[in-house]
C-alpha positions as CSV (number, residue, x, y, z in Angstrom):
1,M,56.6,-24.7,71.3
2,E,53.7,-27.2,69.9
3,W,50.8,-25.2,70.7
4,V,52.6,-22.9,67.7
5,I,52.9,-25.6,65.0
6,I,49.7,-26.9,65.3
7,G,48.5,-23.4,65.2
8,I,50.3,-22.5,62.1
9,I,49.2,-26.1,60.5
10,V,44.9,-25.2,61.5
11,L,45.7,-21.9,59.9
12,L,47.2,-23.5,56.7
13,A,44.4,-25.7,56.4
14,A,42.3,-22.8,56.9
15,I,43.4,-20.8,54.1
16,S,43.5,-23.7,51.8
17,L,39.5,-24.8,52.6
18,I,39.5,-21.1,52.1
19,G,40.9,-21.1,48.7
20,V,39.0,-24.5,48.1
21,T,35.5,-22.9,48.7
22,L,36.9,-19.7,46.5
23,F,37.6,-21.3,43.2
24,F,35.0,-23.6,43.6
25,N,32.2,-21.0,44.1
26,K,33.4,-19.0,41.7
27,K,33.3,-22.1,39.2
28,L,29.7,-22.8,40.3
29,A,29.3,-19.0,39.3
30,A,30.3,-19.2,35.9
31,E,28.5,-22.8,35.3
32,G,25.4,-21.4,36.7
33,T,25.4,-18.3,34.3
34,H,26.1,-20.7,31.8
35,A,22.6,-22.5,33.6
36,K,21.0,-19.1,33.4
37,L,22.1,-19.1,29.9
38,Y,19.8,-22.0,28.1
39,K,17.0,-22.5,30.7
40,N,16.5,-18.6,29.4
41,A,16.7,-19.6,26.2
42,S,14.6,-22.7,26.7
43,E,11.5,-20.0,27.7
44,Y,11.5,-19.0,23.2
45,L,10.6,-23.1,22.7
46,E,8.3,-22.7,20.5
47,D,10.6,-20.1,18.2
48,K,14.1,-21.0,16.7
49,V,16.8,-20.4,19.6
50,I,20.6,-20.5,18.4
51,V,23.6,-19.4,20.9
52,F,26.8,-18.2,18.9
53,T,30.3,-17.7,19.7
54,P,31.9,-14.0,18.5
55,A,32.5,-16.1,14.7
56,F,29.7,-16.9,14.1
57,E,29.9,-21.2,14.8
58,V,27.1,-22.1,16.6
59,L,27.0,-23.0,20.4
60,F,23.8,-24.3,21.2
61,A,20.5,-24.9,18.2
62,N,16.7,-25.3,20.2
63,K,15.0,-28.2,18.2
64,S,13.7,-25.6,16.3
65,A,16.4,-24.2,15.1
66,R,18.8,-27.1,13.9
67,K,15.5,-28.4,11.4
68,L,16.3,-25.0,10.5
69,L,19.8,-25.2,10.0
70,G,19.9,-28.2,8.7
71,M,21.0,-30.1,11.8
72,D,20.3,-33.2,13.6
73,T,16.9,-32.1,15.6
74,Q,18.3,-35.0,18.8
75,Y,21.6,-33.7,18.9
76,E,21.7,-33.2,22.2
77,G,25.3,-31.9,23.0
78,R,25.6,-28.0,23.1
79,R,28.8,-27.3,20.3
80,L,27.8,-27.4,17.0
81,S,30.4,-27.6,14.0
82,Q,28.2,-25.6,12.1
83,T,29.2,-22.0,11.1
84,V,26.4,-19.1,10.1
85,R,26.3,-16.0,8.5
86,F,24.0,-13.6,7.8
87,T,23.0,-11.0,5.3
88,V,21.4,-7.8,5.3
89,D,20.0,-6.2,2.0
90,R,20.7,-3.0,1.6
91,A,21.7,0.3,-0.9
92,E,25.6,-1.1,0.1
93,P,25.1,-4.8,1.7
94,K,26.6,-5.2,4.8
95,S,27.5,-8.5,6.6
96,F,26.2,-9.0,10.3
97,E,28.6,-8.2,11.9
98,E,29.5,-5.2,10.6
99,I,25.7,-4.1,11.2
100,L,26.2,-5.9,14.7
101,K,28.9,-3.6,15.5
102,E,27.0,0.0,14.0
103,K,24.8,-1.3,17.1
104,R,26.7,-1.7,20.1
105,K,28.7,1.4,18.8
106,D,25.0,3.2,18.9
107,D,24.3,1.3,22.5
108,H,21.2,-0.3,21.0
109,S,20.1,-3.5,24.1
110,L,17.6,-4.3,20.9
111,I,18.5,-5.6,17.7
112,N,15.7,-6.0,15.4
113,L,16.3,-7.0,11.4
114,E,13.9,-8.3,8.5
115,A,14.1,-10.3,6.1
116,A,18.4,-10.9,6.4
117,L,19.3,-13.1,4.9
118,M,20.8,-16.2,6.2
119,S,23.8,-18.9,5.2
120,V,24.6,-22.6,6.1
121,G,26.5,-24.2,4.3
122,E,24.9,-23.9,0.4
123,K,21.2,-23.6,1.9
124,K,19.4,-19.9,2.5
125,H,16.7,-19.1,3.9
126,R,15.4,-15.7,5.0
127,V,15.3,-14.6,9.0
128,H,13.7,-11.9,11.3
129,L,16.9,-11.6,14.0
130,F,15.7,-10.4,17.4
131,M,18.5,-9.6,20.1
132,D,18.0,-8.4,23.0
133,Y,21.7,-7.1,24.6
134,S,19.8,-5.7,27.1
135,K,18.9,-9.5,28.5
136,W,21.5,-11.4,27.1
137,N,25.0,-9.4,26.9
138,Y,27.1,-12.6,27.4
139,A,31.1,-11.6,26.7
140,N,31.2,-14.7,25.2
141,A,28.3,-16.0,23.5
142,I,25.4,-14.2,21.4
143,I,22.0,-14.7,21.3
144,C,20.0,-15.4,18.8
145,V,16.0,-15.5,18.1
146,L,14.8,-16.5,14.6
147,Q,11.7,-16.3,12.6
148,D,11.5,-18.3,9.6
149,A,10.6,-15.5,7.1
150,S,10.8,-17.4,3.9
151,A,7.1,-18.7,3.5
152,A,6.2,-14.7,5.1
153,I,8.2,-13.3,2.0
154,R,6.7,-15.5,-1.3
155,E,3.1,-14.8,0.3
156,Q,3.8,-11.1,-0.1
157,E,5.4,-11.3,-3.7
158,S,2.3,-13.8,-4.5
159,I,0.3,-10.1,-2.8
160,K,2.0,-7.9,-5.0
161,R,2.0,-9.9,-8.6
162,L,-2.3,-10.6,-7.6
163,G,-2.6,-7.1,-6.8
164,E,-0.1,-5.7,-10.7
165,V,-0.4,-9.3,-13.3
166,D,-4.4,-9.7,-14.5
167,F,-5.8,-12.8,-13.7
168,L,-6.5,-14.1,-17.3
169,T,-4.2,-12.0,-19.8
170,E,-0.4,-12.1,-17.3
171,L,-0.7,-8.2,-18.7
172,P,-0.9,-6.0,-16.3
173,S,-3.4,-4.7,-14.5
174,Q,-5.3,-1.8,-14.5
175,F,-4.1,-1.4,-11.2
176,K,-0.4,-1.2,-12.4
177,A,-1.6,1.0,-15.2
178,A,-3.3,3.8,-12.5
179,F,0.4,3.8,-11.0
180,D,2.5,3.4,-13.5
181,I,1.1,6.3,-15.6
182,N,1.3,8.7,-12.8
183,K,4.7,7.9,-12.3
184,L,5.1,8.8,-15.9
185,A,3.4,11.7,-15.8
186,V,5.7,12.9,-12.7
187,E,8.6,12.0,-15.4
188,A,7.9,13.6,-18.6
189,Q,6.8,17.0,-16.9
190,K,10.3,16.5,-14.9
191,N,12.2,16.4,-18.6
192,S,9.3,18.3,-21.0
193,E,8.2,14.8,-23.0
194,R,4.8,14.0,-24.1
195,F,3.2,10.7,-23.7
196,A,0.2,9.0,-25.1
197,L,-3.1,6.8,-23.9
198,F,-5.0,4.6,-26.5
199,I,-7.8,2.4,-25.3
200,F,-8.9,-0.8,-27.6
201,N,-11.6,-2.6,-27.5
202,I,-13.6,-5.2,-29.6
203,H,-16.4,-5.0,-31.8
204,G,-19.8,-6.6,-30.5
205,F,-18.1,-8.3,-27.6
206,N,-21.2,-8.8,-25.8
207,R,-22.9,-10.6,-28.6
208,M,-20.3,-12.8,-29.0
209,R,-19.6,-13.8,-26.2
210,L,-23.4,-14.1,-25.4
211,S,-23.9,-16.3,-28.8
212,K,-20.3,-18.3,-28.1
213,G,-19.2,-19.2,-25.1
214,H,-17.6,-17.4,-22.0
215,S,-15.1,-20.1,-22.3
216,Y,-15.2,-18.4,-26.1
217,A,-14.7,-15.3,-24.8
218,N,-11.8,-15.5,-22.6
219,N,-10.1,-17.5,-25.7
220,L,-10.6,-14.3,-27.4
221,I,-9.2,-12.0,-24.4
222,K,-6.5,-13.6,-23.9
223,K,-5.6,-14.1,-28.0
224,Y,-5.7,-10.6,-28.1
225,A,-4.0,-10.1,-25.1
226,E,-0.6,-12.4,-27.2
227,F,-0.9,-9.5,-30.0
228,L,-0.5,-6.8,-27.7
229,R,2.6,-8.3,-26.4
230,D,3.6,-9.5,-29.5
231,Q,3.6,-5.2,-30.7
232,E,4.8,-4.0,-27.9
233,T,8.3,-1.7,-28.4
234,E,11.2,0.6,-26.6
235,G,8.7,2.6,-24.5
236,M,5.5,1.0,-25.3
237,T,3.1,-0.9,-22.8
238,S,-0.2,-2.7,-22.5
239,Y,-2.0,-3.0,-20.0
240,R,-5.5,-5.3,-19.6
241,L,-8.7,-2.6,-17.8
242,D,-11.5,-4.6,-17.3
243,S,-13.8,-6.6,-20.1
244,D,-12.8,-6.4,-23.4
245,H,-10.8,-2.9,-22.6
246,F,-6.7,-2.9,-23.2
247,L,-4.4,0.2,-22.8
248,V,-1.7,0.7,-24.3
249,V,0.8,3.6,-23.5
250,V,3.4,4.8,-25.2
251,S,5.3,6.5,-24.2
252,N,8.3,10.1,-25.0
253,F,6.5,10.4,-28.7
254,K,7.7,13.7,-30.9
255,R,4.7,14.3,-33.9
256,E,0.8,13.3,-32.9
257,K,0.8,12.4,-36.9
258,I,3.6,9.3,-35.3
259,V,1.1,8.6,-32.4
260,M,-2.8,8.1,-35.1
261,D,-0.2,6.2,-37.8
262,M,0.8,3.7,-34.8
263,A,-2.6,3.4,-33.4
264,R,-3.5,2.9,-37.6
265,E,-1.3,0.0,-38.0
266,M,-2.5,-1.8,-34.6
267,T,-5.6,-2.4,-35.4
268,A,-4.9,-3.2,-38.8
269,E,-2.9,-5.4,-38.1
270,I,-5.3,-6.7,-35.5
271,T,-7.8,-8.1,-37.5
272,R,-5.6,-9.1,-40.2
273,R,-3.9,-10.8,-37.1
274,F,-7.3,-13.1,-36.3
275,K,-8.1,-13.4,-40.2
276,E,-5.0,-15.6,-40.7
277,E,-5.5,-18.2,-37.8
278,N,-9.3,-18.1,-38.9
279,S,-11.1,-17.0,-42.2
280,T,-14.6,-16.2,-40.0
281,L,-13.5,-14.2,-37.8
282,H,-13.3,-10.8,-38.6
283,I,-12.1,-8.6,-35.3
284,V,-12.3,-4.6,-35.6
285,S,-11.3,-2.6,-32.6
286,S,-11.8,0.9,-32.3
287,V,-9.3,3.5,-30.4
288,G,-10.0,6.3,-27.9
289,V,-6.2,8.0,-27.8
290,V,-5.1,10.5,-25.2
291,L,-1.9,12.6,-24.8
292,F,0.1,14.3,-22.0
293,P,-0.3,16.5,-20.5
294,D,-2.4,18.0,-23.6
295,H,-6.0,16.5,-22.2
296,G,-5.0,15.9,-18.2
297,K,-2.5,15.1,-16.0
298,N,-2.7,12.5,-14.2
299,A,-4.0,8.9,-14.3
300,N,-8.0,8.9,-13.9
301,K,-7.8,11.9,-15.6
302,L,-6.1,10.6,-19.0
303,I,-7.9,7.4,-18.5
304,D,-11.6,8.6,-18.5
305,R,-10.9,10.6,-21.4
306,A,-9.1,8.1,-23.0
307,Y,-12.9,5.9,-22.4
308,V,-15.2,9.5,-23.5
309,A,-12.5,9.6,-26.6
310,L,-13.8,5.2,-27.6
311,D,-16.7,6.0,-26.7
312,E,-17.3,8.4,-29.7
313,A,-15.1,6.6,-31.6
314,T,-17.3,3.1,-31.4
315,T,-20.3,5.1,-32.2
316,K,-19.0,5.9,-35.4
317,G,-17.9,2.1,-36.4
318,N,-15.8,0.8,-38.7
319,G,-13.1,0.3,-36.0
320,A,-12.5,4.7,-35.9
321,I,-9.7,6.0,-34.3
322,V,-11.0,9.9,-32.1
323,V,-8.5,11.7,-29.8
324,F,-10.4,13.1,-26.9
325,E,-11.2,17.1,-27.7
326,E,-13.0,19.2,-25.2
327,K,-16.6,20.4,-26.8
328,K,-16.6,23.5,-27.6
329,G,-17.9,26.3,-24.5
330,E,-16.1,23.8,-22.5
331,S,-13.4,26.5,-21.9
332,E,-16.1,29.5,-21.5
333,N,-17.8,27.0,-19.4
334,E,-14.9,26.5,-16.9
335,T,-13.7,30.2,-16.9
336,Q,-17.3,30.8,-15.2
337,L,-17.1,28.5,-13.1
338,I,-14.3,30.3,-12.0
339,R,-15.8,33.6,-11.8
340,E,-18.6,31.6,-9.8
341,L,-16.1,29.5,-7.6
342,N,-15.0,33.1,-6.3
343,S,-17.6,34.3,-5.4
344,A,-18.5,31.1,-3.9
345,V,-15.7,31.2,-1.9
346,K,-16.2,34.5,-0.2
347,N,-19.7,33.7,0.3
348,K,-18.7,30.6,1.8
349,E,-21.4,28.4,-0.4
350,F,-19.8,25.3,0.7
351,V,-21.9,22.5,2.9
352,I,-20.0,18.8,3.4
353,H,-22.2,15.9,4.2
354,F,-21.4,12.6,5.7
355,Q,-21.1,9.3,4.3
356,P,-21.9,7.1,7.0
357,I,-18.7,3.9,7.9
358,Y,-19.7,1.3,9.3
359,H,-17.7,-1.7,11.5
360,S,-18.1,-4.8,10.0
361,E,-18.8,-7.1,13.1
362,T,-21.1,-4.7,14.3
363,M,-22.3,-3.1,11.5
364,Q,-22.0,0.6,14.5
365,V,-21.1,3.5,12.4
366,S,-17.5,3.4,12.7
367,G,-16.7,6.4,11.1
368,A,-17.4,8.7,8.5
369,Q,-16.5,10.6,5.0
370,P,-17.1,14.3,4.8
371,M,-17.5,15.3,1.5
372,L,-17.1,19.3,0.3
373,V,-20.5,20.4,-1.7
374,W,-20.9,23.9,-3.3
375,N,-24.9,25.0,-2.8
376,H,-24.6,26.5,-6.0
377,P,-27.2,29.5,-6.0
378,K,-28.2,28.3,-9.6
379,N,-27.2,25.0,-10.2
380,G,-28.0,23.5,-6.7
381,L,-25.8,21.5,-5.2
382,M,-22.8,20.3,-7.2
383,S,-20.2,17.8,-5.9
384,S,-16.4,18.7,-5.6
385,D,-15.6,16.5,-8.7
386,K,-17.4,19.0,-10.8
387,F,-15.2,22.2,-9.6
388,M,-12.1,21.3,-7.5
389,D,-10.0,20.7,-10.5
390,V,-11.3,24.3,-11.8
391,A,-10.8,25.7,-8.2
392,E,-7.2,24.4,-8.5
393,N,-6.5,25.9,-11.9
394,A,-7.4,28.6,-10.4
395,G,-5.5,28.9,-7.7
396,L,-8.1,28.8,-5.3
397,R,-7.7,25.0,-4.4
398,L,-6.3,26.1,-0.4
399,E,-8.6,28.4,0.5
400,V,-11.1,25.6,-0.7
401,M,-9.3,22.6,1.1
402,T,-8.6,24.8,4.6
403,Y,-11.8,26.2,4.3
404,F,-13.2,21.9,4.4
405,V,-11.0,20.5,7.3
406,K,-11.4,24.0,9.2
407,E,-15.4,22.8,8.7
408,V,-15.4,19.3,9.0
409,I,-13.5,19.9,12.5
410,R,-15.8,22.8,13.7
411,Q,-18.3,20.2,13.3
412,R,-16.7,17.2,14.9
413,K,-16.8,20.4,17.8
414,L,-20.1,20.7,17.8
415,W,-20.7,16.7,18.7
416,N,-18.6,16.4,20.9
417,D,-20.7,19.4,23.1
418,F,-23.7,17.3,22.2
419,K,-22.1,14.4,24.0
420,F,-22.4,12.1,20.5
421,R,-19.6,9.3,20.2
422,N,-16.8,9.2,18.9
423,I,-16.4,8.2,15.2
424,Q,-13.2,8.0,12.7
425,L,-13.5,11.6,10.4
426,F,-11.6,10.1,6.8
427,I,-10.4,13.1,4.8
428,Q,-8.8,13.0,0.6
429,V,-6.1,15.7,0.8
430,A,-3.5,15.9,-1.9
431,H,0.1,16.0,-2.2
432,S,-0.5,19.9,-3.7
433,D,-2.4,20.4,-0.1
434,L,0.3,19.0,1.9
435,R,3.3,21.3,0.5
436,E,1.6,24.3,2.1
437,D,2.8,25.1,5.2
438,S,-0.3,27.5,6.2
439,F,-2.8,24.8,5.2
440,F,-0.8,22.9,8.8
441,A,-0.8,26.2,10.3
442,E,-4.2,26.7,9.7
443,I,-5.3,23.3,10.7
444,E,-3.5,22.7,13.9
445,Q,-4.8,26.8,15.1
446,A,-8.5,24.9,15.0
447,L,-7.7,21.4,16.5
448,E,-6.4,23.7,19.5
449,K,-9.4,26.2,19.1
450,Y,-12.1,23.8,19.1
451,N,-10.1,21.0,21.5
452,V,-10.6,18.6,19.0
453,D,-8.6,14.5,19.8
454,A,-6.7,14.7,16.4
455,S,-6.6,11.2,15.8
456,H,-10.2,11.0,14.8
457,I,-9.0,13.0,11.8
458,T,-7.8,10.2,8.9
459,F,-6.1,12.0,6.0
460,D,-6.7,10.4,3.1
461,V,-3.7,11.0,1.3
462,T,-3.8,8.3,-1.5
463,S,-3.6,9.8,-4.6
464,S,0.2,11.8,-2.9
465,I,1.5,8.3,-2.6
466,H,0.3,7.4,-6.4
467,N,1.7,10.3,-8.2
468,Y,5.0,11.1,-5.8
469,G,5.2,7.9,-4.0
470,I,5.9,7.7,-0.2
471,K,9.7,8.4,0.3
472,K,8.7,12.0,-1.6
473,C,5.8,12.9,0.2
474,H,7.8,11.5,4.2
475,E,8.6,15.0,5.5
476,E,5.1,15.5,4.6
477,F,3.4,12.7,6.1
478,E,5.8,13.3,9.3
479,H,3.6,16.7,9.5
480,I,0.7,14.7,9.3
481,K,2.0,12.6,12.2
482,N,3.0,15.6,14.3
483,L,0.1,17.0,14.2
484,G,-1.7,13.5,16.1
485,I,-3.5,12.7,12.2
486,R,-3.9,9.1,11.8
487,L,-3.2,8.7,7.8
488,C,-5.1,6.0,5.2
489,A,-3.9,5.4,1.8
490,E,-5.5,2.6,-1.4
491,N,-4.1,0.0,-2.3
492,L,-4.1,0.6,-6.1
493,G,-0.9,0.1,-7.8
494,L,1.1,-0.4,-4.4
495,G,3.4,-2.8,-4.7
496,K,5.3,-5.0,-0.8
497,E,8.1,-2.4,-0.5
498,T,5.3,0.8,-0.2
499,L,3.3,-1.2,1.8
500,I,5.6,-2.1,4.2
501,Q,7.3,1.3,4.4
502,M,3.7,2.7,4.9
503,E,3.5,0.6,7.8
504,Q,7.0,1.3,8.9
505,I,6.4,5.4,8.7
506,G,3.0,4.3,11.2
507,F,0.0,4.8,8.2
508,S,-3.7,3.0,10.9
509,T,-5.7,1.7,7.3
510,L,-5.4,0.3,4.3
511,K,-7.7,1.4,2.0
512,I,-9.8,-1.4,-1.0
513,N,-10.1,0.3,-4.2
514,P,-14.2,0.3,-5.3
515,M,-12.5,-1.9,-8.4
516,L,-11.7,-4.7,-6.2
517,L,-15.4,-4.7,-5.7
518,T,-16.4,-4.0,-9.4
519,E,-15.7,-7.3,-11.2
520,L,-16.7,-9.9,-7.7
521,N,-20.2,-9.9,-9.6
522,K,-18.5,-11.2,-12.6
523,M,-15.5,-12.7,-11.4
524,S,-14.9,-14.9,-9.3
525,E,-10.7,-14.1,-9.7
526,R,-11.2,-11.4,-7.9
527,Q,-11.9,-12.4,-4.9
528,P,-8.8,-14.2,-4.3
529,V,-7.0,-10.7,-4.9
530,L,-9.1,-9.2,-2.3
531,E,-8.6,-11.7,0.6
532,A,-4.4,-11.6,0.1
533,T,-5.2,-7.4,0.2
534,I,-7.0,-7.7,3.5
535,D,-5.1,-10.3,4.5
536,F,-1.7,-8.5,4.4
537,A,-3.1,-5.4,5.7
538,H,-3.8,-7.1,8.5
539,A,-0.6,-8.4,8.9
540,L,1.3,-4.9,9.0
541,D,-1.3,-4.0,12.1
542,M,-2.8,-1.8,9.4
543,E,-7.0,-2.5,9.5
544,A,-8.7,-3.0,6.5
545,Y,-11.2,-1.0,4.7
546,A,-13.7,-1.1,1.9
547,N,-15.1,1.8,0.5
548,G,-18.0,2.5,-2.8
549,V,-19.9,-1.1,-1.8
550,K,-23.1,-1.3,-3.7
551,T,-24.3,-4.7,-3.5
552,N,-25.2,-7.4,-1.1
553,K,-23.0,-10.0,-2.6
554,E,-19.5,-7.4,-2.8
555,A,-20.6,-7.0,1.5
556,D,-21.2,-10.7,1.7
557,I,-17.8,-11.7,0.5
558,L,-16.5,-9.0,2.7
559,A,-17.7,-9.8,5.6
560,S,-16.2,-12.4,4.8
561,L,-12.8,-12.1,4.3
562,E,-13.0,-10.0,7.9
563,C,-12.6,-6.3,6.0
564,D,-13.0,-4.3,8.7
565,H,-15.3,-1.6,7.7
566,V,-16.4,-0.4,4.9
567,S,-18.8,2.2,2.9
568,G,-20.7,2.3,0.2
569,D,-24.4,3.0,-1.9
570,H,-25.4,0.0,0.3
571,Y,-25.4,0.4,3.0
572,A,-25.8,5.0,3.8
573,K,-25.9,7.3,0.7
574,P,-23.8,10.4,1.5
575,M,-26.6,13.1,4.3
576,A,-25.7,15.6,5.8
577,A,-24.7,16.3,9.3
578,F,-28.1,15.8,11.8
579,E,-28.8,13.3,9.5
580,L,-25.3,11.3,11.1
581,Q,-26.3,12.6,14.5
582,E,-29.5,10.5,14.6
583,F,-26.4,7.1,14.4
584,L,-23.8,8.7,16.8
585,R,-27.1,9.0,20.2
């Protein structure tokens, strides 16, 4: 009996010991989980790490996070009496909690939100937010790694302003003008409306600058800009192009007489205004006028022809106003050119020249821009800018462009056969090319036929973005990417949102428009714009490429700003394929 009692006591003791052991093991396991959680969080000490409850109260924040939240950076306790709220910018703004539920529903293990608005009491911050649920999915804790995005967003807005606003006058810049005119052209065409462009100049401006100095000339430009800004009415916008040239866009006019009367009134008012301020100062302006769609259907064509009209007005003198007019015989010449183009397409009278592109650091040829050249039987070699618009009007563009791209691919195949070094080939394509399924089908067949790696081809789709916007071209860009071909566009007129969308779509290259380089030799204020553009490209993981480099100064500045690739007559002029081969051995 005594042994039975002892046995029962021993058994009860053993059961108690097992129970206590299990209790403490469970507690230790829980503590171990917390220890692991905070140990892992400490790995991110360089970033801002915050651990939230499901109600978004702060359980834990490392030192850099507490600083961002405005908490005591020396506080070492875990639970902090602070509630944080997030909202995400969308067409229909949603709270962070709603976004989180959506992500969990979709079973996303990694959550990454760009530029979320974080509210801590009255303080607000823009932050990039990261959560990894594959590693951090704890039932009662939400771990976030944050990066303060406020400074980056301010910098992006500054870059956008630098590109869109003229440094001296604070009028919209020539870059903004090109973007706005292309956008207006699309809307006007859709609504069967017309608009007009005026380019104003200041007679004798260069003489005044030489005789009275640079400071006087700049002051005159500023006052002129102020006058144009004061004259703006609904449907009228002013821009500064360059030097003493100003652009005014008048949208949706009804009759040409109204446009001409408006130009006359503005030139008369300019003379009167300056006379009032300084009785010895006589300012006279000539005006070149173009009308949409009569004189062109895109910004480049309209502005070029407005300059032609302005040149004629300046020659006439006395503040003349001239509307662009095609010279007699031009229409007959175009008809003849169309006939000859039809023959050229049948007889394959085209050749391709290549302008080398250099890597800025190594100065090795890293790419080339193929250029279509018409070997005209009578007129000799003609560049594409002299016949491609005519080809488009005659319905021949697609056939010419398909031939061009296929020939570029065939040339790449020949270089591959002879073991020449691979380089990137940049081909300019228009939106009209990309809307045709047959264009893509022909390219895909050529890539397969010649066994050419599509990633060595880049399509420059600048005109598509400027004329239609990146969202309307998304399907075409996806088609290009599906072929494996890379994407490139110029910075001209592109705002922050468009550039970020380019990065999201997968553009590989941001091309610097030559207009950014043109004034570098005269105007030092262009350099910050150039530097900001290159830095922004790198921040979005794109390469920066400057074409149209003409001088040593431009080349030196681009090298100092770490622009990745450069081309232009300063380095090498366009050349035949066999000449380029010497650089690829």
